[in-house]
Each structure stands twice: as structure tokens, then as C-alpha cells.
Backbone as CSV, one residue per row, in Angstrom:
resi,resn,N_x,N_y,N_z,CA_x,CA_y,CA_z,C_x,C_y,C_z
1,UNK,68.390,71.138,139.412,67.539,71.872,140.211,67.384,72.916,139.925
2,UNK,66.501,73.612,140.889,66.167,75.175,140.177,67.464,76.411,139.760
3,UNK,67.029,76.944,138.912,67.871,78.328,138.682,68.406,78.551,140.023
4,UNK,69.636,79.359,140.801,69.792,80.245,141.219,70.120,81.720,141.066
5,UNK,69.350,82.026,142.037,69.476,83.751,141.304,69.680,84.795,142.623
6,UNK,70.780,85.577,142.737,70.929,86.061,143.986,71.525,87.800,143.432
7,UNK,71.346,88.074,144.546,71.297,89.437,144.161,72.995,90.135,144.524
8,UNK,73.325,90.492,143.343,74.596,91.028,143.072,74.827,92.334,144.352
9,UNK,76.137,92.136,145.455,76.028,93.351,145.984,76.492,94.414,144.980
10,UNK,75.861,96.017,145.511,76.283,97.283,145.029,78.082,97.944,145.299
11,UNK,78.710,98.187,144.301,80.079,98.264,144.900,79.607,99.328,146.126
12,UNK,80.744,99.221,146.722,80.848,100.205,147.801,81.346,101.756,147.308
13,UNK,81.269,102.748,147.980,81.428,103.910,147.961,82.893,104.378,147.409
14,UNK,83.828,103.792,147.812,84.991,103.961,147.967,85.735,103.381,147.032
15,UNK,85.034,101.886,146.714,85.484,101.423,145.022,84.788,102.072,144.085
16,UNK,84.195,102.761,144.224,83.983,103.662,142.626,85.024,104.379,142.483
17,UNK,85.932,104.871,143.049,86.814,105.581,143.126,88.431,104.659,142.648
18,UNK,88.408,103.503,142.561,89.353,102.402,142.278,89.401,102.655,140.634
19,UNK,90.665,102.462,140.213,91.344,102.186,138.988,90.413,101.457,137.936
20,UNK,89.776,100.268,138.751,89.535,98.959,137.829,87.722,100.179,137.551
21,UNK,86.970,100.134,136.381,86.052,100.647,136.098,85.063,99.554,136.929
22,UNK,83.595,100.811,137.590,82.607,99.357,137.991,82.154,98.449,137.003
23,UNK,81.475,97.443,137.008,80.957,96.412,136.252,79.538,96.902,135.853
24,UNK,79.212,96.995,134.684,77.529,97.609,134.383,76.861,96.975,134.921
25,UNK,77.169,95.431,134.710,76.334,94.344,135.231,76.191,94.024,136.884
26,UNK,76.595,94.573,137.298,76.549,94.755,139.011,75.383,94.540,139.314
27,UNK,74.196,95.117,138.763,72.743,95.663,139.423,72.049,94.364,138.945
28,UNK,72.359,93.340,138.368,71.762,92.647,137.628,71.898,91.102,138.917
29,UNK,70.910,90.433,138.965,70.780,88.941,139.295,72.179,88.185,139.034
30,UNK,72.883,87.218,139.670,74.023,86.359,139.649,72.966,84.754,139.293
31,UNK,73.256,84.884,138.253,72.469,83.414,137.619,73.140,81.828,136.935
32,UNK,72.740,80.693,137.402,73.356,79.819,136.831,72.385,78.946,136.274
33,UNK,72.370,78.435,134.993,71.991,77.801,134.162,71.329,76.717,134.643
34,UNK,70.227,76.175,134.698,69.535,74.666,135.833,70.059,73.438,134.475
35,UNK,70.279,72.515,135.133,70.804,71.206,134.672,69.658,70.524,133.745
36,UNK,68.314,70.984,133.992,67.556,70.318,133.202,66.545,71.131,132.421
37,UNK,66.397,71.730,131.247,65.461,72.320,130.343,64.721,71.274,129.696
38,UNK,63.346,71.052,129.972,62.751,69.403,129.155,62.037,70.645,127.808
39,UNK,61.930,69.835,127.089,61.121,69.811,125.896,60.649,68.822,125.097
40,UNK,58.901,68.998,125.033,58.254,67.411,125.072,57.337,67.636,123.774
41,UNK,57.677,66.507,122.660,57.156,66.931,121.402,56.180,65.810,121.161
42,UNK,55.254,65.823,120.655,53.578,64.924,120.625,53.284,65.184,119.077
43,UNK,53.728,63.781,118.228,53.429,63.940,117.227,52.375,62.645,116.358
44,UNK,51.066,63.159,116.523,50.263,62.332,115.595,50.482,61.461,114.597
45,UNK,50.197,60.633,114.140,50.361,59.328,113.689,49.059,58.934,112.923
46,UNK,47.933,59.967,113.075,46.491,59.533,112.530,45.848,60.593,112.051
47,UNK,45.352,60.402,111.394,44.402,61.932,110.644,42.641,61.656,111.356
48,UNK,42.356,60.727,111.747,40.998,60.399,112.776,40.972,60.812,113.982
49,UNK,42.053,61.176,114.516,41.772,61.706,116.072,42.471,63.442,116.490
50,UNK,41.868,63.965,117.418,42.636,65.201,117.387,43.315,65.015,118.897
51,UNK,44.182,65.298,119.088,44.847,64.947,120.525,45.271,65.734,121.112
52,UNK,45.476,65.992,122.642,45.687,66.859,123.526,46.682,66.423,124.459
53,UNK,47.556,67.279,124.456,48.578,67.057,125.721,48.593,68.211,126.634
54,UNK,49.085,67.626,127.989,48.516,67.983,129.467,49.657,67.803,129.784
55,UNK,50.591,68.955,130.433,51.941,68.695,131.798,51.127,68.900,132.753
56,UNK,51.699,68.216,133.951,50.789,68.136,135.368,52.196,68.515,135.927
57,UNK,52.394,69.510,136.451,53.428,69.897,137.549,53.632,69.017,139.069
58,UNK,54.259,68.882,139.532,54.625,68.127,140.768,53.435,68.565,141.688
59,UNK,52.734,67.946,142.813,52.025,68.113,143.563,52.569,69.160,144.302
60,UNK,51.849,69.996,145.096,52.806,71.024,146.333,52.937,72.674,145.305
61,UNK,53.337,72.338,143.943,54.309,73.269,143.921,52.719,74.372,143.261
62,UNK,53.274,75.802,143.082,52.168,76.712,142.568,52.054,77.125,141.124
63,UNK,52.815,76.252,140.164,52.719,76.137,138.910,51.321,75.048,138.517
64,UNK,50.672,75.933,137.529,49.259,75.332,136.887,49.575,74.299,135.655
65,UNK,48.889,74.030,135.712,48.772,72.871,134.408,48.723,73.761,133.123
66,UNK,49.580,73.025,131.851,49.539,73.338,130.966,48.932,72.592,129.606
67,UNK,47.754,72.879,129.023,47.402,72.087,128.192,47.381,72.668,126.648
68,UNK,47.817,71.661,125.642,47.839,72.355,124.578,46.781,71.520,123.644
69,UNK,46.279,72.434,122.649,45.012,71.387,121.931,45.371,72.098,120.341
70,UNK,45.413,70.897,119.654,45.332,71.040,118.340,44.821,71.960,117.368
71,UNK,44.834,72.713,116.222,43.998,72.937,115.440,43.637,72.031,114.564
72,UNK,44.258,71.564,114.027,44.443,70.176,113.255,44.789,68.964,113.500
73,UNK,43.705,68.203,113.201,44.289,66.631,113.481,45.889,66.272,113.705
74,UNK,46.375,66.648,112.403,47.830,66.306,112.537,48.690,67.423,112.957
75,UNK,48.489,67.898,113.435,49.172,69.238,114.098,50.221,68.805,115.522
76,UNK,51.394,68.660,114.904,52.021,68.159,116.519,52.031,69.149,117.544
77,UNK,52.015,68.906,118.780,52.040,69.755,119.958,53.512,69.810,120.617
78,UNK,53.886,70.784,121.034,55.189,70.815,121.596,55.309,71.839,122.973
79,UNK,56.136,71.385,124.150,55.774,72.119,125.169,57.696,72.350,125.200
80,UNK,57.744,73.397,125.630,59.293,73.665,125.620,59.700,75.014,126.975
81,UNK,61.252,74.720,126.740,61.420,75.371,127.883,60.995,75.220,129.413
82,UNK,60.754,73.635,129.822,60.214,73.648,131.282,61.179,73.654,132.188
83,UNK,61.507,74.236,132.959,62.486,73.833,133.919,62.512,72.642,134.962
84,UNK,63.117,71.582,135.197,62.777,70.345,136.302,63.675,70.358,136.953
85,UNK,63.491,69.704,138.012,64.919,69.207,139.007,64.164,67.664,138.732
86,UNK,64.922,67.340,139.790,64.799,65.846,140.196,63.860,65.464,140.516
87,UNK,63.111,63.891,140.003,62.020,63.456,140.628,61.085,63.184,139.159
88,UNK,59.752,62.597,139.567,58.769,62.134,138.548,57.955,63.201,138.073
89,UNK,57.423,63.448,137.116,56.609,64.101,136.491,55.337,63.766,135.310
90,UNK,54.352,64.027,135.526,53.339,63.380,134.222,52.680,64.419,133.428
91,UNK,52.855,63.464,132.587,52.220,64.110,131.345,51.040,62.986,130.615
92,UNK,49.949,63.776,130.181,48.674,63.355,129.739,48.623,63.304,128.292
93,UNK,48.168,62.493,127.553,47.703,62.280,126.028,46.645,61.676,126.195
94,UNK,45.650,62.598,125.497,44.617,62.481,125.152,43.836,62.462,124.002
95,UNK,42.861,61.624,123.307,42.060,61.962,122.420,40.728,62.839,122.712
96,UNK,40.675,63.814,121.698,40.130,65.160,121.911,38.936,64.911,121.224
97,UNK,38.936,64.139,120.129,37.460,63.863,119.296,37.531,63.113,118.303
98,UNK,36.814,62.404,117.551,37.024,61.507,116.582,36.141,62.507,115.489
99,UNK,37.274,62.174,114.233,36.694,62.894,113.180,36.176,61.669,112.115
100,UNK,35.635,60.338,112.561,34.666,59.655,112.061,34.173,58.522,113.320
101,UNK,32.998,58.926,113.469,32.577,58.410,115.210,32.132,56.652,114.886
102,UNK,32.346,56.242,113.609,32.333,54.555,113.430,33.794,54.396,113.676
103,UNK,34.485,54.897,113.733,35.987,54.356,113.963,36.261,54.333,115.509
104,UNK,35.281,55.068,116.222,35.483,55.089,118.142,36.131,54.041,118.994
105,UNK,36.197,52.983,117.771,36.391,51.499,118.789,37.609,51.426,118.461
106,UNK,38.710,51.599,117.628,40.016,52.011,117.147,40.831,52.586,118.075
107,UNK,41.926,52.028,118.087,43.044,52.971,118.765,43.578,53.834,117.774
108,UNK,44.293,54.587,118.517,45.208,55.840,117.678,46.828,55.874,118.076
109,UNK,47.440,56.568,117.187,49.201,55.932,117.194,49.351,57.268,117.589
110,UNK,50.599,57.714,117.995,51.570,58.918,118.042,52.538,58.589,118.615
111,UNK,53.810,59.790,118.750,54.731,59.660,118.689,55.199,61.013,119.846
112,UNK,56.436,60.264,121.255,55.916,61.328,122.577,57.719,61.046,122.464
113,UNK,58.116,62.584,122.537,59.863,62.207,122.505,60.185,63.289,123.475
114,UNK,60.747,63.099,124.676,61.420,64.128,125.611,62.995,64.212,125.294
115,UNK,63.226,65.990,125.450,64.669,66.022,125.102,65.095,67.412,125.984
116,UNK,66.244,67.227,126.517,67.079,67.889,127.437,67.542,68.580,126.678
117,UNK,67.455,70.384,126.869,67.821,71.612,125.270,69.037,72.318,126.392
118,UNK,69.696,72.087,127.408,70.063,72.577,128.588,71.631,73.103,127.584
119,UNK,71.892,71.966,127.254,73.431,72.435,126.129,72.940,73.168,124.654
120,UNK,71.980,73.728,124.603,72.335,74.652,123.574,72.604,75.395,124.159
121,UNK,73.744,75.702,122.999,74.411,77.108,122.851,73.616,78.950,123.260
122,UNK,74.147,79.416,123.696,73.589,80.647,124.415,71.981,80.447,124.568
123,UNK,71.225,79.374,125.161,70.314,79.327,125.679,69.469,80.221,126.700
124,UNK,68.824,80.720,126.633,68.362,81.942,127.951,68.348,81.129,128.946
125,UNK,68.387,81.610,130.121,68.385,81.135,131.232,66.757,81.802,132.127
126,UNK,65.880,80.990,132.526,64.490,81.833,133.257,64.889,81.663,134.488
127,UNK,64.226,82.757,135.093,63.062,83.981,134.843,64.202,84.890,134.218
128,UNK,63.555,85.490,132.870,64.393,86.949,132.407,63.415,87.640,132.074
129,UNK,62.389,87.759,133.039,61.589,88.481,132.571,61.127,90.137,133.004
130,UNK,62.256,90.413,133.659,62.558,91.758,134.048,63.912,92.429,133.719
131,UNK,64.136,93.663,134.645,65.490,94.060,134.472,66.657,93.770,135.185
132,UNK,65.701,93.397,136.320,66.989,92.805,137.598,67.287,91.352,136.970
133,UNK,66.841,90.658,136.446,66.600,89.219,135.906,66.914,88.900,134.524
134,UNK,67.461,90.162,133.935,68.146,89.938,132.647,69.106,88.959,132.667
135,UNK,69.253,88.112,131.136,70.152,87.630,131.069,71.552,88.558,130.164
136,UNK,72.533,88.324,130.393,73.959,89.014,129.684,74.129,88.680,128.620
137,UNK,74.018,89.880,127.937,74.159,89.131,126.109,75.676,90.046,125.593
138,UNK,76.569,89.311,125.821,77.929,90.030,125.448,78.141,90.474,123.773
139,UNK,78.427,91.554,123.521,79.228,91.818,122.128,79.521,90.727,121.425
140,UNK,78.664,90.206,120.425,79.130,89.534,119.559,78.673,88.143,119.724
141,UNK,78.001,88.169,120.811,77.264,86.914,121.308,75.920,86.583,120.506
142,UNK,75.961,85.519,120.339,74.533,85.054,120.313,73.305,84.405,121.479
143,UNK,72.017,84.941,121.563,71.353,84.137,122.916,70.352,83.426,121.813
144,UNK,69.659,82.343,122.693,68.458,81.698,122.162,67.336,81.683,122.993
145,UNK,66.439,81.718,122.605,64.948,82.574,123.782,63.707,81.623,122.621
146,UNK,63.182,81.718,123.816,61.121,80.909,123.239,60.697,82.034,123.711
147,UNK,59.705,82.493,122.991,58.235,82.806,123.997,57.237,81.964,123.614
148,UNK,57.011,81.257,124.991,56.656,80.040,125.187,54.916,80.270,125.837
149,UNK,54.492,81.638,125.917,52.815,81.912,126.427,52.668,83.055,125.686
150,UNK,51.466,83.494,126.385,50.960,85.107,125.645,51.616,85.600,126.763
151,UNK,52.109,86.983,126.513,53.105,88.073,127.555,54.335,87.495,127.511
152,UNK,54.533,86.580,127.183,56.148,86.138,127.495,57.038,87.674,127.065
153,UNK,57.877,87.319,128.103,58.976,88.849,127.691,60.481,88.297,128.446
154,UNK,61.257,88.218,127.326,62.631,87.937,127.512,63.734,89.016,127.791
155,UNK,64.318,89.281,128.519,64.705,90.705,129.000,66.399,90.406,128.499
156,UNK,67.476,91.228,127.765,68.578,90.807,127.718,69.446,92.272,128.194
157,UNK,70.542,92.019,128.704,71.285,93.233,129.116,72.778,93.237,128.437
158,UNK,73.015,94.559,127.835,74.549,94.138,127.163,74.966,96.073,127.624
159,UNK,76.291,95.830,127.514,77.135,96.919,127.952,77.706,97.659,126.524
160,UNK,77.487,98.621,126.395,78.312,99.610,125.529,79.526,100.268,126.119
161,UNK,80.677,99.668,125.543,81.866,100.468,126.075,82.699,101.494,125.605
162,UNK,83.071,102.121,125.672,83.648,102.986,125.297,85.104,102.994,124.857
163,UNK,85.812,103.796,124.179,86.939,103.555,123.684,87.974,103.393,124.878
164,UNK,88.894,103.104,124.682,90.131,102.659,125.517,90.289,104.332,126.150
165,UNK,90.986,104.326,127.445,91.115,105.838,127.826,92.618,106.078,127.268
166,UNK,92.864,107.547,126.918,93.994,108.102,126.385,94.108,109.004,127.857
167,UNK,95.417,108.810,127.904,96.486,109.550,129.058,96.358,110.864,128.261
168,UNK,95.481,112.100,128.523,95.780,113.454,127.734,96.936,114.174,128.456
169,UNK,97.455,114.123,129.221,98.697,115.201,129.686,99.067,114.637,131.121
170,UNK,100.175,114.759,131.481,100.640,114.722,132.343,101.557,115.873,133.169
171,UNK,101.439,115.922,134.772,101.506,117.303,135.258,102.222,117.254,136.590
172,UNK,103.077,117.835,137.287,103.652,117.926,138.339,102.571,118.913,139.356
173,UNK,102.952,117.727,140.376,102.419,117.981,141.297,103.012,118.306,142.644
174,UNK,103.003,119.445,143.469,103.495,119.554,144.393,103.043,119.303,145.872
175,UNK,103.135,118.275,146.764,101.551,118.158,147.739,101.722,119.166,148.906
176,UNK,100.407,119.657,149.088,100.903,121.305,149.714,100.480,122.629,149.374
177,UNK,100.626,122.580,147.211,100.236,123.933,146.682,99.531,123.817,146.289
178,UNK,99.226,122.097,145.887,97.897,122.581,144.833,96.636,122.560,145.419
179,UNK,96.994,121.810,146.375,95.691,121.922,147.517,95.419,122.295,148.437
180,UNK,95.570,123.382,148.915,96.109,124.252,150.362,94.750,123.491,151.229
181,UNK,95.253,123.620,152.711,94.087,123.657,153.554,93.061,124.469,153.359
182,UNK,92.039,124.753,153.940,91.236,126.026,153.734,91.899,126.858,154.937
183,UNK,91.954,127.984,154.749,92.754,129.169,155.234,94.231,129.270,155.219
184,UNK,94.944,128.011,155.024,96.472,128.163,154.595,96.841,129.070,153.968
185,UNK,98.166,129.587,154.087,99.282,130.146,152.795,99.943,129.263,152.129
186,UNK,100.005,128.894,151.159,100.340,127.841,150.163,101.893,128.480,150.353
187,UNK,102.580,127.490,150.627,104.238,127.850,150.718,104.616,127.832,152.011
188,UNK,103.597,127.990,152.717,104.287,128.746,154.483,103.235,127.703,155.599
189,UNK,102.342,128.314,155.281,101.434,126.958,156.176,101.407,125.490,155.904
190,UNK,101.599,125.169,154.391,101.628,123.851,153.840,102.961,122.895,154.181
191,UNK,103.557,121.572,154.611,104.588,121.319,154.041,104.817,121.447,152.833
192,UNK,105.770,121.623,152.016,106.515,121.534,150.942,106.995,119.690,150.801
193,UNK,106.125,118.799,149.605,106.852,117.790,149.332,107.541,117.694,148.517
194,UNK,107.904,116.588,147.536,108.715,116.577,146.741,107.498,116.423,145.352
195,UNK,107.969,116.927,144.242,107.173,116.972,143.419,106.739,115.495,142.748
196,UNK,105.458,115.295,142.358,105.053,113.761,141.452,104.550,114.085,140.366
197,UNK,104.656,113.272,139.551,104.032,113.012,138.293,102.894,112.345,138.052
198,UNK,101.264,113.236,138.382,100.355,112.824,137.972,99.537,112.726,136.601
199,UNK,99.124,111.352,136.168,98.566,111.281,134.724,97.478,111.390,135.076
200,UNK,96.767,112.305,133.705,95.443,112.816,133.586,94.634,111.654,133.036
201,UNK,93.761,111.220,133.212,93.060,110.316,131.793,91.678,111.028,131.794
202,UNK,91.575,110.440,130.283,90.422,111.082,129.900,89.367,109.995,129.389
203,UNK,87.702,110.109,129.891,87.399,108.976,129.483,86.111,109.531,128.090
204,UNK,86.608,108.535,127.113,85.822,109.182,125.992,84.445,108.439,125.721
205,UNK,83.307,109.613,126.278,81.912,109.438,126.382,81.281,109.423,125.074
206,UNK,82.113,109.467,124.107,81.216,109.623,122.255,80.104,108.360,122.461
207,UNK,79.115,108.355,121.825,78.295,107.713,121.352,78.863,106.497,120.610
208,UNK,78.610,105.266,120.892,79.285,104.200,119.820,77.937,103.519,119.178
209,UNK,78.299,102.984,117.985,77.572,102.536,116.806,77.216,101.107,117.306
210,UNK,75.693,100.608,117.646,75.411,99.120,118.213,74.540,99.036,116.885
211,UNK,74.848,96.963,116.606,73.396,96.809,115.768,73.068,95.889,116.359
212,UNK,72.020,95.743,116.336,70.915,94.663,117.138,70.289,94.049,116.294
213,UNK,70.471,92.732,116.317,69.867,91.643,115.067,69.235,90.923,115.478
214,UNK,67.537,90.166,115.517,66.363,89.510,116.080,65.950,88.488,114.889
215,UNK,66.733,87.513,114.806,66.412,86.435,113.793,65.190,86.472,113.169
216,UNK,64.519,86.245,111.971,63.003,85.511,111.961,62.647,84.842,112.378
217,UNK,61.283,84.581,112.684,60.508,83.658,113.702,58.933,83.680,113.045
218,UNK,58.630,82.245,113.285,57.052,82.343,112.529,56.111,83.584,113.290
219,UNK,56.849,83.891,114.779,56.073,84.630,115.174,56.375,85.966,115.210
220,UNK,55.570,87.553,115.027,55.853,88.319,114.531,56.500,89.304,115.408
221,UNK,57.635,88.753,116.045,58.483,89.176,117.159,58.544,90.491,116.910
222,UNK,58.893,91.486,117.796,59.232,92.796,118.116,60.493,92.889,119.238
223,UNK,60.830,94.043,119.451,62.215,94.116,120.539,62.161,95.567,121.224
224,UNK,62.354,95.732,122.221,62.216,97.077,122.940,63.717,97.412,123.172
225,UNK,64.500,98.825,123.183,65.416,98.614,123.378,65.410,100.082,124.731
226,UNK,65.814,99.533,125.926,65.882,100.358,126.771,67.013,101.009,127.838
227,UNK,67.207,102.091,128.149,68.419,102.508,128.977,68.408,101.862,130.250
228,UNK,69.713,102.589,130.790,69.636,101.301,132.510,68.728,102.494,133.369
229,UNK,67.587,103.363,133.382,67.374,104.040,133.922,65.765,103.941,133.789
230,UNK,65.307,103.176,132.562,64.052,102.614,131.969,63.462,103.421,131.002
231,UNK,64.291,104.249,130.274,63.919,105.063,129.142,63.715,104.585,128.051
232,UNK,62.768,104.429,127.208,62.488,103.956,125.999,63.788,104.709,125.068
233,UNK,64.380,103.397,124.285,65.463,104.280,123.181,64.451,104.347,122.035
234,UNK,63.982,103.067,121.507,63.211,102.075,120.553,62.368,101.082,120.577
235,UNK,61.931,101.666,119.721,60.418,100.245,119.389,60.804,99.643,118.453
236,UNK,61.100,98.336,118.097,61.364,97.814,116.982,60.139,96.748,116.804
237,UNK,59.320,96.971,115.542,58.356,95.720,114.834,57.773,96.427,113.458
238,UNK,59.132,95.892,112.557,58.811,96.316,111.045,58.393,95.563,110.056
239,UNK,59.244,94.077,110.849,59.389,93.351,109.472,58.321,92.615,109.236
240,UNK,57.404,91.936,110.503,56.679,91.138,110.322,57.027,89.780,110.271
241,UNK,55.875,88.730,110.441,56.326,87.592,110.895,57.181,86.740,109.444
242,UNK,58.031,86.181,110.209,59.494,84.875,109.667,60.372,86.135,109.017
243,UNK,60.455,87.756,109.210,61.357,88.143,108.610,62.334,88.663,109.767
244,UNK,63.832,89.042,109.629,64.341,89.612,110.570,63.930,91.109,111.168
245,UNK,64.219,91.211,112.547,64.356,92.581,112.996,65.491,93.210,113.143
246,UNK,66.187,94.810,112.428,67.267,94.860,112.877,67.480,96.862,113.058
247,UNK,68.387,96.816,114.303,68.228,98.184,114.305,69.615,98.657,114.687
248,UNK,69.988,99.740,114.185,71.565,100.690,113.693,71.472,101.341,114.870
249,UNK,71.828,101.834,115.556,72.104,103.276,116.658,73.126,103.422,117.317
250,UNK,73.261,104.564,117.538,74.404,105.610,118.215,74.038,105.281,119.446
251,UNK,74.666,104.984,120.516,74.707,105.006,122.218,75.344,105.383,122.732
252,UNK,75.889,106.290,123.755,76.442,106.509,124.947,77.178,105.190,125.452
253,UNK,78.374,105.155,126.324,78.483,104.183,126.714,77.717,104.086,128.125
254,UNK,77.442,102.603,128.473,76.739,102.378,129.761,75.592,101.250,129.323
255,UNK,74.831,100.800,130.158,74.267,99.160,130.164,72.943,99.987,129.403
256,UNK,72.373,98.807,128.646,70.935,98.759,128.170,70.456,97.568,128.359
257,UNK,68.931,97.452,127.918,68.011,96.220,127.679,67.797,96.212,126.547
258,UNK,67.295,95.118,126.060,66.413,94.495,124.944,65.025,93.505,125.314
259,UNK,64.321,93.666,125.071,62.967,93.116,125.704,62.416,92.669,124.531
260,UNK,62.370,91.308,124.195,61.781,90.495,123.050,60.383,90.025,123.597
261,UNK,59.642,90.050,122.617,58.251,90.036,122.588,57.791,89.459,121.511
262,UNK,56.275,88.899,121.509,55.444,88.607,120.749,54.215,89.792,120.481
263,UNK,53.794,90.135,119.511,52.919,91.174,118.810,51.357,89.880,119.173
264,UNK,51.867,88.549,118.475,50.361,87.847,119.216,51.016,86.658,119.165
265,UNK,50.079,85.983,119.759,50.282,84.383,119.404,52.124,83.903,120.791
266,UNK,52.178,82.803,120.243,53.257,81.761,120.920,53.632,80.423,120.425
267,UNK,54.553,80.394,120.593,55.455,78.592,120.225,56.739,78.210,120.655
268,UNK,56.823,77.305,120.231,58.380,76.818,120.868,59.194,76.459,119.533
269,UNK,59.115,77.522,118.565,60.454,77.584,117.590,61.284,78.758,118.095
270,UNK,62.947,78.397,118.189,63.272,79.664,119.105,64.032,80.355,118.217
271,UNK,64.211,81.783,118.866,64.545,82.831,118.137,65.607,83.324,118.675
272,UNK,66.972,83.993,117.937,68.435,84.221,117.883,68.481,85.817,118.115
273,UNK,68.751,86.496,119.257,69.004,87.371,118.837,71.061,87.863,119.201
274,UNK,71.205,88.750,118.200,72.943,88.893,118.792,73.159,90.763,118.687
275,UNK,73.899,91.127,119.279,74.061,92.931,119.160,75.643,92.959,119.187
276,UNK,76.013,93.982,118.367,77.330,93.967,117.981,77.742,95.604,118.143
277,UNK,79.204,96.106,118.274,79.156,97.295,118.862,80.545,97.380,117.729
278,UNK,80.411,98.488,116.695,81.529,98.228,114.975,82.427,99.439,116.086
């Protein structure tokens, strides 16, 4: 089945006053992982042919066919992160050219393998191209994603948590005296009630240290750090292809987004991203 995406309800105004703090992820879609995420691998077994791979979506869908062509005859071709439901699908394997025209009558060999990668721990859930579609990324968790086409962007959302609230003080409050009605004389026009003790809680808004680690990939991966209002906090692209990208930053408590992309190219090599709060 296709992934289910429902817009989570916004907390009511009176709920904002509840003792339980609001869920920082409430604005995100509620997403369920699909049952089938397909990966197709074509491995040529001959140096005399260039072999192409074509993925044909079911008739009646808006998806376009995907064509892969190798840059050299012995290059494997991989299609990944294909979300599919029940049914049949067509995959086309064809010879693109002969390296030796005299061998045109000979057959060519290849291996074609299909695998379901949905059980990969931390695998991204597509679509996750926008802030509202972002995948949740818990502190200390590692998520796995793919940049499968030009312009592909994977967005993850994480929450920076404030330290546990502390009780600053307790003071006695007598109903009718601390908050008299407008125009009333305290102690006369307001009924006096028994004094009660109210605990005053202070929320610590001190910025917290956060470390973002994007593991090395053959692509030149980069990521943007964005706050919950869409403001750019940082753009990280320093290490180059194959090297890890890291960022340590002080962030006030709240919701943030990390958008992973590639400055050039795409492939089916997975990347891994982890965020930790000190």
C-alpha cells in the first residue's frame, strides 16, 4: 500500500494551557512506513555490451518511466526507494550498443536482482520533500535516506528540548485578593477564600548544544538547518564527496528541520544522519 499521510490536528487554545507541553511535531504529517520499498540491481556479466534498465510504472499512474544508462559497459545499474503496492510491474533490460559489431549475433549475460528494503532500520519515509512532510528524527536516532534523482531533497524534523522545569518558588494565594475584579475593593467586595499554595514553574529557555552528523557518501552531500519559521540557521557543505559533514551549534528549545541534498548527481548509495543533544 501507498504510505498514509494525514495532517495532524492543531492543539486547541485551551489545550495550550494544559500542564502537558504541546507536541513540537504536531504540525507534521502522520506517516506510516509502506510495506514494500523496492530496490532493483542490474549487473552486466559481459564487457561487450552496454546494458540499460528501464522501470515502467503501472498504466494509469502519473509516474513517468525511469531510464538508467551506464557510462561504461561493466557498470552495475541500481534503482532504489521505489514504493510499490500489490500488483505486477514491468522492468525492461536491453542492449544499448555493441562494443564489437562482429559479436552482434551473440547473447549477453546479466544478473537482475530485486529486494525489499523496507526493514532497513531508520529508513526514510517518502515523500519527505517539504517541512510538513518531514520525517521525525529523535535525538540519538540514525535515519537512512537516498538521493535518487536530480533535485531530490530529504527533510527531517527534530526537537531541541529544554532542561527539566524547576520549581522556582511557592507562594500563598488567597482567592479574591490576588486578582480582584475590576472596580472591586480587595477584602470587601471580593469573597475571601482559604489560602492555597501555588507552585511557580520556570521554563529554561537557555540554548542547548546540538551536534548534527551526516556520514560520508560518494555524492557531495550537504544539509541546511532551518528553524520552525523557515529561517536559515546554517548551510553546511564543507567536506566534499565521500567525507562526513558535521555541525555543532547552540539552539534554543523548539522545532528544527534538516534538509539533505546533493550539490551534484544522484545514486543509490544510502546516507545516514544522526542528531544528538549534549
